[in-house]
VOPAGU-2260 file (C-alpha; in pm, 1 decimal, decimal comma):
REM VOPAGU-2260
SITE   aa  ch    i         X         Y         Z
SITE  MET   A    0    7085,3    -606,6   -7947,5
SITE  ARG   A    1    6956,5    -513,1   -7585,9
SITE  ALA   A    2    7227,0    -702,2   -7421,1
SITE  VAL   A    3    7526,8    -573,8   -7596,3
SITE  ILE   A    4    7395,6    -218,6   -7533,6
SITE  PHE   A    5    7378,0    -309,2   -7177,7
SITE  LYS   A    6    7714,9    -458,8   -7172,7
SITE  ARG   A    7    7906,0    -125,9   -7324,5
SITE  ILE   A    8    7712,1      52,6   -7066,2
SITE  THR   A    9    7869,7    -146,3   -6813,4
SITE  TRP   A   10    8221,9    -159,7   -6918,4
SITE  CYS   A   11    8208,6     225,9   -6908,5
SITE  ALA   A   12    8076,0     290,5   -6605,4
SITE  LEU   A   13    8354,8      47,8   -6462,3
SITE  LEU   A   14    8601,9     244,1   -6623,6
SITE  MET   A   15    8492,0     583,2   -6510,1
SITE  VAL   A   16    8499,0     456,3   -6148,3
SITE  ILE   A   17    8850,4     305,8   -6199,9
SITE  ILE   A   18    9007,5     576,7   -6350,3
SITE  GLY   A   19    8849,5     829,6   -6090,8
SITE  THR   A   20    8965,2     625,9   -5826,2
SITE  GLU   A   21    9330,4     677,7   -5950,8
SITE  ALA   A   22    9312,6    1044,1   -6006,1
SITE  GLN   A   23    9229,7    1070,1   -5641,1
SITE  ALA   A   24    9530,6     874,2   -5508,8
SITE  GLN   A   25    9738,7    1091,6   -5708,9
SITE  ARG   A   26    9644,8    1374,7   -5541,8
SITE  ARG   A   27    9668,5    1232,9   -5205,4
SITE  GLY   A   28   10032,3    1117,3   -5279,8
SITE  GLY   A   29   10095,4    1527,1   -5415,4
SITE  SER   A   30    9951,6    1657,5   -5085,4
SITE  THR   A   31   10154,5    1401,6   -4890,3
SITE  ARG   A   32   10464,7    1474,0   -5100,3
SITE  ARG   A   33   10427,6    1864,5   -5056,4
SITE  ARG   A   34   10372,4    1831,5   -4684,2
SITE  THR   A   35   10657,4    1616,6   -4631,0
SITE  ALA   A   36   10915,2    1870,6   -4816,0
SITE  THR   A   37   10765,2    2119,9   -4593,0
SITE  ASP   A   38   10801,2    1928,8   -4278,4
SITE  ALA   A   39   11154,8    1859,3   -4380,7
SITE  SER   A   40   11230,1    2241,1   -4477,2
SITE  GLN   A   41   11130,1    2334,6   -4117,8
SITE  PRO   A   42   11327,6    2226,7   -3793,1
SITE  ALA   A   43   11071,9    1983,3   -3616,1
SITE  THR   A   44   10971,0    2092,9   -3247,3
SITE  ASN   A   45   10717,8    1937,1   -2966,8
SITE  THR   A   46   10628,8    2270,8   -2806,1
SITE  PRO   A   47   10282,4    2231,0   -2717,8
SITE  ASP   A   48   10067,1    2546,4   -2733,2
SITE  PRO   A   49   10014,9    2707,4   -2380,4
SITE  ASN   A   50    9662,9    2832,8   -2475,6
SITE  ALA   A   51    9546,9    2506,3   -2628,4
SITE  VAL   A   52    9268,6    2380,2   -2386,3
SITE  VAL   A   53    9285,3    1977,0   -2408,4
SITE  ASN   A   54    8922,6    1774,3   -2275,3
SITE  PRO   A   55    9104,4    1517,8   -2073,8
SITE  ALA   A   56    8840,8    1263,7   -2136,5
SITE  THR   A   57    8947,5    1247,4   -2535,0
SITE  GLY   A   58    9220,0    1419,0   -2553,1
SITE  ASN   A   59    9126,3    1649,4   -2839,9
SITE  SER   A   60    9135,4    1997,5   -2861,6
SITE  VAL   A   61    8829,8    2212,9   -2771,2
SITE  ALA   A   62    8744,8    2605,4   -2764,9
SITE  PRO   A   63    8735,1    2743,4   -2430,3
SITE  PRO   A   64    8412,4    2897,5   -2334,5
SITE  ALA   A   65    8365,3    3257,4   -2382,1
SITE  ALA   A   66    8373,7    3481,0   -2074,6
SITE  PRO   A   67    8046,5    3592,9   -1922,6
SITE  ALA   A   68    7944,4    3932,1   -1953,4
SITE  THR   A   69    8039,0    4186,9   -1704,5
SITE  THR   A   70    7734,5    4277,5   -1496,9
SITE  ASP   A   71    7649,9    4498,1   -1191,5
SITE  ALA   A   72    7475,6    4217,3    -998,6
SITE  THR   A   73    7584,2    4058,5    -714,7
SITE  PRO   A   74    7582,6    3697,8    -732,7
SITE  LEU   A   75    7347,7    3571,3    -448,5
SITE  ARG   A   76    7546,0    3220,5    -390,4
SITE  PRO   A   77    7864,9    3227,4    -208,2
SITE  ASP   A   78    8047,1    2994,5    -407,4
SITE  GLY   A   79    8006,7    3209,8    -703,4
SITE  VAL   A   80    7891,0    2919,4    -919,6
SITE  GLY   A   81    7702,2    2977,4   -1246,0
SITE  SER   A   82    7547,1    3341,3   -1401,3
SITE  PRO   A   83    7528,6    3633,7   -1148,4
SITE  VAL   A   84    7149,7    3623,4   -1042,5
SITE  VAL   A   85    6973,7    3947,5    -948,9
SITE  ASP   A   86    6769,3    3980,9    -683,4
SITE  THR   A   87    6587,0    4224,6    -822,7
SITE  PRO   A   88    6188,3    4233,7    -819,1
SITE  ARG   A   89    6062,9    4227,8   -1183,0
SITE  LYS   A   90    5818,9    4501,7   -1202,2
SITE  SER   A   91    5552,8    4517,0   -1456,6
SITE  LEU   A   92    5610,1    4724,1   -1770,0
SITE  ARG   A   93    5225,9    4751,7   -1856,1
SITE  VAL   A   94    4925,3    4766,8   -1677,6
SITE  ASP   A   95    4841,3    4391,8   -1557,1
SITE  GLY   A   96    4434,3    4463,9   -1541,4
SITE  VAL   A   97    4155,0    4704,3   -1605,5
SITE  THR   A   98    4288,5    4960,2   -1405,7
SITE  ALA   A   99    4617,0    5020,2   -1223,0
SITE  LYS   A  100    4642,5    4920,1    -880,2
SITE  ASN   A  101    4732,9    5106,4    -574,5
SITE  SER   A  102    5139,0    5028,5    -545,6
SITE  VAL   A  103    5145,3    5277,4    -222,1
SITE  ARG   A  104    5238,9    5008,3     107,0
SITE  ASP   A  105    5219,1    5257,4     341,1
SITE  ARG   A  106    4918,6    5134,3     523,8
SITE  THR   A  107    4940,1    5116,6     919,1
SITE  PRO   A  108    4722,9    4894,7    1118,3
SITE  ILE   A  109    4464,4    4973,6    1352,8
SITE  ALA   A  110    4569,3    5001,3    1697,0
SITE  TYR   A  111    4419,3    4794,1    1958,3
SITE  ASP   A  112    4173,5    4866,4    2219,4
SITE  ASN   A  113    4362,5    4910,3    2545,0
SITE  ILE   A  114    4286,0    4625,8    2805,5
SITE  ARG   A  115    4308,2    4740,2    3172,7
SITE  GLU   A  116    4500,3    4488,2    3393,7
SITE  ASP   A  117    4192,5    4495,3    3617,1
SITE  ASP   A  118    3976,0    4483,6    3349,7
SITE  LYS   A  119    4070,4    4101,1    3249,0
SITE  PHE   A  120    3813,0    3899,4    3415,7
SITE  TRP   A  121    3891,8    3576,6    3230,4
SITE  GLU   A  122    4219,6    3477,3    3040,3
SITE  LYS   A  123    4310,9    3137,0    2846,9
SITE  ARG   A  124    4614,0    3085,5    2632,6
SITE  ILE   A  125    4610,3    2820,0    2352,9
SITE  TRP   A  126    4812,0    2719,2    2067,1
SITE  GLN   A  127    4710,1    2641,3    1720,6
SITE  VAL   A  128    4871,1    2512,8    1400,6
SITE  ILE   A  129    4718,3    2647,7    1034,7
SITE  ASP   A  130    4770,4    2353,1     803,8
SITE  ILE   A  131    4785,8    2533,4     487,2
SITE  ARG   A  132    4662,1    2234,4     230,8
SITE  GLU   A  133    4311,9    2289,1     390,5
SITE  LYS   A  134    4092,3    2464,0     178,6
SITE  MET   A  135    4036,4    2746,3     350,4
SITE  ASN   A  136    4368,3    2836,1     426,3
SITE  LEU   A  137    4482,3    2833,5      58,1
SITE  PRO   A  138    4623,7    3191,5      51,5
SITE  PHE   A  139    4888,0    3071,2     203,3
SITE  GLN   A  140    5004,4    2885,9     -98,4
SITE  TYR   A  141    4973,8    3187,3    -314,1
SITE  ASN   A  142    5334,0    3162,7    -500,1
SITE  VAL   A  143    5285,4    3453,4    -735,7
SITE  GLU   A  144    5425,8    3776,4    -801,4
SITE  ASP   A  145    5243,8    4071,7    -810,4
SITE  GLU   A  146    5265,4    4425,3   -1026,7
SITE  GLN   A  147    5581,9    4534,6    -834,8
SITE  GLY   A  148    5770,6    4193,3    -837,4
SITE  VAL   A  149    5707,7    4100,2    -462,9
SITE  ASN   A  150    5604,5    3730,6    -432,9
SITE  GLN   A  151    5336,4    3667,3    -229,5
SITE  LEU   A  152    5387,1    3340,3    -107,5
SITE  PHE   A  153    5343,2    3399,9     295,1
SITE  ILE   A  154    5691,0    3236,2     402,5
SITE  ASN   A  155    5870,9    3464,9     165,0
SITE  ILE   A  156    5705,0    3784,5     336,2
SITE  LEU   A  157    5826,3    3646,0     676,2
SITE  LEU   A  158    6202,5    3611,9     572,2
SITE  ASN   A  159    6216,6    3926,2     367,1
SITE  SER   A  160    6107,9    4078,9     676,6
SITE  ILE   A  161    6356,9    3949,9     873,4
SITE  LYS   A  162    6625,2    3990,1     601,9
SITE  ASN   A  163    6582,6    4341,2     605,6
SITE  ASN   A  164    6559,6    4435,9     954,7
SITE  GLU   A  165    6165,0    4509,1     966,2
SITE  VAL   A  166    6109,6    4258,8    1237,3
SITE  GLN   A  167    6291,5    4008,2    1461,3
SITE  ALA   A  168    6297,8    3647,0    1487,7
SITE  PHE   A  169    6316,1    3464,7    1796,0
SITE  ASP   A  170    6481,0    3085,5    1882,5
SITE  PRO   A  171    6204,8    2845,9    1896,6
SITE  ILE   A  172    6377,2    2711,8    2202,1
SITE  ASP   A  173    6102,9    2850,6    2384,8
SITE  ASP   A  174    5785,2    3054,6    2277,0
SITE  ARG   A  175    5858,0    3328,8    2512,2
SITE  PHE   A  176    6030,6    3521,3    2270,8
SITE  SER   A  177    6385,1    3554,1    2520,4
SITE  THR   A  178    6620,4    3469,8    2246,6
SITE  PRO   A  179    6659,8    3671,3    1914,7
SITE  ILE   A  180    6846,4    3475,8    1615,8
SITE  SER   A  181    7000,4    3630,5    1320,1
SITE  TYR   A  182    6874,8    3584,1     935,2
SITE  ALA   A  183    7225,5    3396,8     882,1
SITE  GLN   A  184    7129,8    3125,6    1164,5
SITE  ILE   A  185    6760,8    3105,3    1008,8
SITE  GLN   A  186    6944,5    3005,3     682,1
SITE  THR   A  187    7150,8    2759,5     831,1
SITE  LYS   A  188    6857,6    2562,0     966,8
SITE  THR   A  189    6673,2    2603,6     631,2
SITE  SER   A  190    6944,1    2513,0     367,9
SITE  GLY   A  191    7196,3    2385,0     591,0
SITE  GLU   A  192    7552,6    2490,1     679,9
SITE  GLU   A  193    7853,9    2582,6     384,2
SITE  ARG   A  194    8022,1    2321,4     283,3
SITE  THR   A  195    8357,7    2322,7     108,1
SITE  VAL   A  196    8403,7    2044,8    -185,2
SITE  ARG   A  197    8616,5    1964,7    -457,4
SITE  SER   A  198    8451,4    2076,1    -812,0
SITE  ILE   A  199    8621,6    1983,2   -1130,9
SITE  ASP   A  200    8603,9    2173,5   -1438,0
SITE  PRO   A  201    8400,4    1962,3   -1734,8
SITE  VAL   A  202    8582,3    2122,7   -2030,2
SITE  THR   A  203    8941,9    2247,5   -1877,0
SITE  GLY   A  204    8952,9    1969,2   -1629,5
SITE  GLU   A  205    9067,2    2222,4   -1369,0
SITE  GLU   A  206    9036,3    2113,7    -984,3
SITE  LYS   A  207    8898,1    2355,8    -714,2
SITE  MET   A  208    8763,4    2389,2    -400,0
SITE  VAL   A  209    8442,5    2576,1    -388,1
SITE  THR   A  210    8200,5    2668,7    -104,6
SITE  THR   A  211    7853,8    2589,8    -137,4
SITE  ARG   A  212    7485,4    2541,7      36,0
SITE  ASP   A  213    7150,8    2317,1     -28,6
SITE  GLU   A  214    6870,1    2594,4    -179,0
SITE  PHE   A  215    6541,2    2604,1      53,9
SITE  ASP   A  216    6255,8    2540,1     -93,0
SITE  PRO   A  217    5962,9    2749,7      30,8
SITE  ARG   A  218    5654,4    2505,1     -39,0
SITE  THR   A  219    5800,5    2265,9     221,9
SITE  ILE   A  220    5625,1    2478,8     479,0
SITE  VAL   A  221    5292,9    2350,1     511,1
SITE  GLN   A  222    5166,3    2455,0     876,5
SITE  TYR   A  223    5232,0    2732,0    1085,8
SITE  LYS   A  224    5184,2    2750,6    1462,9
SITE  ILE   A  225    5069,6    3037,5    1629,7
SITE  LYS   A  226    5044,0    3137,2    2005,1
SITE  GLU   A  227    4777,0    3348,6    2105,6
SITE  VAL   A  228    4547,8    3454,2    2449,0
SITE  TRP   A  229    4129,7    3480,3    2478,7
SITE  VAL   A  230    4058,0    3739,7    2735,5
SITE  PHE   A  231    3705,4    3852,5    2857,7
SITE  ASP   A  232    3740,1    4277,5    2881,4
SITE  LYS   A  233    3514,5    4393,9    3166,4
SITE  GLU   A  234    3508,1    4701,9    3078,5
SITE  ALA   A  235    3395,3    4641,2    2691,2
SITE  SER   A  236    3140,2    4280,7    2833,0
SITE  ALA   A  237    3322,1    4102,5    2522,2
SITE  LEU   A  238    3574,0    3841,7    2472,1
SITE  LYS   A  239    3878,2    3932,6    2257,7
SITE  VAL   A  240    4174,8    3721,8    2116,2
SITE  ARG   A  241    4503,9    3846,3    2048,8
SITE  ILE   A  242    4776,0    3667,8    1874,8
SITE  LEU   A  243    5094,7    3694,1    2021,2
SITE  GLY   A  244    5361,7    3475,7    1764,9
SITE  ILE   A  245    5374,7    3307,3    1497,8
SITE  ALA   A  246    5605,3    3026,5    1374,7
SITE  PRO   A  247    5656,3    2809,2    1033,3
SITE  MET   A  248    5682,3    2437,3    1114,6
SITE  VAL   A  249    5942,7    2243,3     948,7
SITE  SER   A  250    5912,0    1819,9     938,1
SITE  ARG   A  251    6156,4    1567,8    1023,6
SITE  ILE   A  252    6145,1    1279,5     815,7
SITE  ASN   A  253    6258,4     922,6     985,1
SITE  GLU   A  254    6518,5     732,3     723,7
SITE  ASP   A  255    6201,7     502,1     625,3
SITE  GLY   A  256    6034,7     805,1     512,5
SITE  SER   A  257    5767,8     841,9     801,2
SITE  LEU   A  258    5736,2    1205,1     952,7
SITE  ARG   A  259    5898,6    1177,2    1288,6
SITE  ALA   A  260    5808,4    1549,2    1426,6
SITE  SER   A  261    5723,7    1900,5    1314,1
SITE  ILE   A  262    5902,2    2189,0    1486,8
SITE  PRO   A  263    5915,1    2512,5    1504,9
SITE  LEU   A  264    6172,3    2717,1    1252,8
SITE  PHE   A  265    6146,9    3050,6    1430,7
SITE  TRP   A  266    5913,6    3282,3    1633,0
SITE  VAL   A  267    5822,1    3622,7    1496,4
SITE  TYR   A  268    5655,7    3842,5    1744,7
SITE  TYR   A  269    5309,4    3902,0    1588,8
SITE  PRO   A  270    5211,3    4302,0    1711,3
SITE  ASP   A  271    5575,5    4355,7    1556,9
SITE  LEU   A  272    5478,0    4186,2    1249,1
SITE  ARG   A  273    5160,0    4376,1    1204,0
SITE  PRO   A  274    5296,0    4658,7    1028,7
SITE  VAL   A  275    5436,9    4447,8     780,6
SITE  LEU   A  276    5166,8    4237,1     713,3
SITE  ALA   A  277    4947,1    4544,5     624,2
SITE  LYS   A  278    5172,9    4627,6     332,0
SITE  TYR   A  279    5081,4    4307,9     161,0
SITE  ASP   A  280    4780,5    4185,2     -23,8
SITE  VAL   A  281    4636,6    3852,6      29,2
SITE  TYR   A  282    4503,8    3636,3    -230,7
SITE  ASN   A  283    4107,2    3668,0    -217,3
SITE  GLN   A  284    3935,1    3346,7    -340,1
SITE  ASN   A  285    3597,8    3532,4    -417,5
SITE  ASN   A  286    3704,2    3804,5    -583,8
SITE  ASP   A  287    4005,6    3940,7    -706,5
SITE  ALA   A  288    3932,8    4331,9    -722,5
SITE  ALA   A  289    3867,6    4322,0    -329,6
SITE  SER   A  290    4157,9    4424,9    -159,6
SITE  MET   A  291    4252,5    4232,2     172,5
SITE  SER   A  292    4562,5    4252,6     346,8
SITE  TRP   A  293    4733,9    3976,7     518,4
SITE  GLU   A  294    4694,1    4133,0     860,2
SITE  ASP   A  295    4303,8    4167,3     785,0
SITE  LEU   A  296    4316,1    3804,9     733,4
SITE  PHE   A  297    4441,4    3731,7    1059,4
SITE  GLU   A  298    4267,9    3983,5    1270,8
SITE  MET   A  299    3913,9    3877,7    1055,1
SITE  ARG   A  300    4038,8    3517,6    1148,0
SITE  PHE   A  301    3951,2    3397,0     786,0
SITE  PHE   A  302    4177,7    3062,4     873,3
SITE  THR   A  303    4076,0    2751,7    1012,7
SITE  SER   A  304    4311,0    2585,7    1260,0
SITE  PHE   A  305    4325,2    2321,0    1521,1
SITE  VAL   A  306    4410,8    2370,6    1862,5
SITE  ILE   A  307    4735,4    2160,6    1988,9
SITE  LYS   A  308    4779,2    2261,3    2339,0
SITE  GLU   A  309    4599,4    2480,9    2609,7
SITE  ASN   A  310    4767,8    2649,6    2944,6
SITE  ASN   A  311    4793,2    2360,9    3180,9
SITE  ALA   A  312    4968,8    2217,9    3488,8
SITE  TYR   A  313    5159,0    1963,1    3346,8
SITE  ASN   A  314    5281,8    2240,1    3008,0
SITE  ARG   A  315    5211,0    1956,7    2755,8
SITE  GLU   A  316    5009,7    1911,7    2451,9
SITE  ILE   A  317    4741,2    1729,4    2353,0
SITE  LYS   A  318    4970,7    1490,1    2190,5
SITE  ASP   A  319    5136,1    1406,2    2496,9
SITE  TYR   A  320    4853,3    1227,7    2624,1
SITE  ILE   A  321    4617,4    1124,5    2333,6
SITE  LYS   A  322    4752,8     915,3    2099,7
SITE  ASP   A  323    4492,6     866,1    1836,0
SITE  GLY   A  324    4486,5    1154,6    1586,0
SITE  THR   A  325    4077,4    1176,9    1545,7
SITE  MET   A  326    4060,6    1177,0    1964,3
SITE  ARG   A  327    4310,2    1511,6    1970,6
SITE  LEU   A  328    4107,2    1708,5    1700,7
SITE  LEU   A  329    3794,6    1633,5    1901,2
SITE  GLU   A  330    3985,2    1732,5    2232,4
SITE  GLY   A  331    4141,2    2064,4    2052,1
SITE  GLN   A  332    3753,4    2108,4    1929,6
SITE  ALA   A  333    3650,0    2069,2    2317,1
SITE  VAL   A  334    3875,8    2364,1    2424,2
SITE  LYS   A  335    3737,2    2598,3    2123,7
SITE  ASP   A  336    3409,2    2510,2    2243,7
SITE  LYS   A  337    3505,1    2569,9    2649,8
SITE  ILE   A  338    3621,4    2884,3    2532,1
SITE  PHE   A  339    3255,7    2960,9    2356,2
SITE  ASN   A  340    3064,4    2838,6    2610,6
SITE  LYS   A  341    3273,0    3046,5    2920,1
SITE  GLU   A  342    3181,7    3371,4    2714,1
SITE  GLN   A  343    2822,2    3278,7    2732,1
SITE  ASP   A  344    2814,4    3167,0    3070,2
SITE  LEU   A  345    2906,9    3522,3    3198,1
SITE  TRP   A  346    2587,7    3683,3    3113,7
SITE  GLN   A  347    2257,9    3674,9    3267,7
SITE  TYR   A  348    1917,1    3734,4    3112,9
């Protein structure tokens, strides 16, 4: 009995599938006949839609992208590719801390003591390198925006001061600040020259020529070269130091990936830069509440460096006559010790 019932159910299911298939075929046939009759009543045309956009890869019609919203911001990239970038610092809309910090940036550095030419009893010029990868120089890597939206990275402070004509940059052809250079020339050194390349729109397939430039990564600057002079003032009976210039160093890499040389990108006269550095706070590793400017950091010597050159008869650096890296560091330390001992030798007890 069960076998008979199962057989009947199977036949009924099969019959329903056949009926549904025939009905679907009739509907397709009717719609085809209606479409054919409509096409026959209208004249055939092969004129393509001028507003249609066809993907050249697949041949299918695609919807063009919506036009970007209009904005008053001017794009920073010269080729105009991408959405406009707003070069406006983003200020904090709330107090980012227990109390609001003083946003006044009209601080002025303390003037140097006047040293007469006749009071310069002894003088020595040296060149040093600040490597920001050392632990004491970590504030140079502080890449954070403050409450006013100003980036605190030291290389960005230098570039912005040159861009805003607050300080003059000089060509590294020499370290005597003899040849001024513009911000556009610095951009060419950091990001390369502008190039005109062929670009194809991936949606419309339209080919056009665009002008582009490589982007500069400020994190590639890991060393700064400083030129300074140590002088013993007879009137004050004290050994004083004056920083004369600062130059960010860029690395030149060989084809095998080895370091070929580190050369200055540009020079900035430090006495002209002091008023700018006094306006920017520096990151304090020990106490966030203790405010200190970049000018304070340099004047109080809160950095570590190694000597690469002292003024000599051959005008050569230490690396020119000492090839071993460890011995070069020891020679530079010997130069510092010689300056310290010179001050002690001038006193008689």
